[in-house]
Phi, psi and omega in degrees: 000144181281158175283165178302319179299317179295321179296317179298319180299318180294316181293322178293322177297321177298316178299329180277359176096007178285152178288137179245142176245154183228150169209146175294144183300326184274004183237175172242157178098123181266148175233146175291139173284121179277324180247180176296131180298150178269352178056055174265075186296338179285338180248335186233161172242144182233151176207162172283132182299126181296146176289143178297141180278143178293155179301150181259015179247168173219153179293156175295144179289322179202168182298333180293332181291334181297000000 
């Protein structure tokens, strides 16, 4: 369970328009909230949707590098 401070951070992010994700406490796997969350912290966990990570690859500099 999250602390009160963590819950407030998620709810404030929602108010600012950030995407929120939800998952049932007894399950794994996060889903995007399509509607406004109901904030049932006793049954669900909520988080700010993580930003996508940039790719960890880079193109070859030249054919010899391959």
